[in-house]
C-alpha positions, 0 to 999 in steps of 0.5 A, a space after each residue: 751482061 753490061 746491058 743488063 747491069 741492074 737486072 743480072 737475073 734473066 727470066 726463064 724466057 730470056 734463058 731459053 732464048 739465049 740457049 736457043 741462039 747460042 747452042 748451049 743448054 738452058 743449064 749452061 746459060 744459067 751457070 754462065 749467069 751465076 758465074 758472071 754474077 760472082 766473078 763480075 757483077 758482085 765485085 763491081 757492085 761492092 767496089 761501087 759501094 766502097 767508093 760511095 761510102 768513102 766519097 761520103 766522107 763518113 758523114 752519111 755512112 751510117 745511114 747508108 749502111 743501114 739501108 744498103 749492105 753488101 749482103 743486100 746488094 748481092 741478092 
C-alpha cells in the first residue's frame, strides 16, 4: 500500500490481479483496501495535514483550510 500512497484506490484490473495472485476473492481485496484506507491511510493523511498546519504557524492556515480540509483529503 505504501508504494501507492498517493493512489490508494486501485483500479478494477489491479484488484483482479491482486485477487488472482493472493487467492482471495475480488471482494476480499476490495474490503482489504477499504480497511487499509480507514485504518492506515486516512490517519496518516490527517496527521500530515495537522503537522503542515502547525508548521505554518497559523500564517497561511486559513488559505490552506479553504483548499484542503480533512474531508477533501479522505476522498
